[in-house]
Residue, then its C-alpha position, 0 to 999 in steps of 0.5 A: m500500499k502506498t505511503r500517501k494511502l497509509s497516511e490518509y488511512t491514519i488521519f481517517f482512523i483518528i478522525y473517526a475515532c474521535i467522532g465515535w468518542i464524542y458520540e458515545v460521550s454525548l448519548e451518555t451525557f445528554i440522551y441517557k443522563w448518566g453524566f460524563s465519563n471517558r468512554g475509552v480504553l485509552y486516555g484520549p478522546w478517542l475510541p480506536v473501535y470507531g476507527f477501525g470500524a470506519l477503515t473497515f467500511i471504507v476498504l469493504w464498502y466505500k467502493l460501492i458507492k464512491d464515484k457512482p451516479v447519484v441514482k445508483k448511490l440512492c438505490m445502494i442506501p439499504v445495502i449499505f445500511l445492512l452491510t455497515m450494520l452487520t460489520a459494525t456489529a460483528l467488530e463490536l462482538l470481536t472486540s468485546y471478546l478481545c478486550e474481555w481476553t486481554m483486559g478481563s472485561w470490555p469497557w462498554q456497558t452491557y446490552k443485557d438490558y436490551a430487548i434483543n441482545f447476544e450475551g450482553r455484548i451486542a444488540l439490535s438497537p445499537s446495531i441499527r444505530f451502527g447502520i444509520g451511522g454508516v450511511v452518513f458515514l459513507y454518504v457524507i462524511q467520508p466524501f467530504l474527508d477525501k476532498l480535504a485530504a486531497k488538499l494535503s500535500d504528501k508531506q502534510a498527509k505523512t507529518a499528521a500520520v507520524i504525529i498521530l501514531a506518536v500520540l496514540g503510541i504515548d497513550m497506549f504506553c501510558k494506559f497499558v505499560l506504566p501501570i504494569i511498571f509502577 
């Protein structure tokens, strides 16, 4: 994969990880009225699962609608909804098992109180929201970010990617390594 594409994917990753954090914190604070808490596994305002989910959507599903005629894009909305809903739900399920295996539990609330759920790890209601979010992401946000990314020089994109990776690396070091040392 070309360096430019990797740089763009790194930038997209952090943007979507931050959007995911804002989404989760907003739900908790303003919709559920539970009050503020850092919803992330890491210290920073990002949820990597959203970044990975977004990259998965870009790699797997964005090509189905990118640069297509408007009518074809509109006809694909139900398909994109289902594909992103299923992809995000599978990613959330896999992430819950990975977090439980590596950290002893998964860092989000369980879905046991939801009417339709699987082991409290995934549920229909959040899955539907993920599908809606996937449509908004692929039809609105990603085309906008593509235009912004196209304005960056290769050097700017690479510099941004290196800074993002350094910040994420420091965050992971502080979260996972320092507690072991001290």
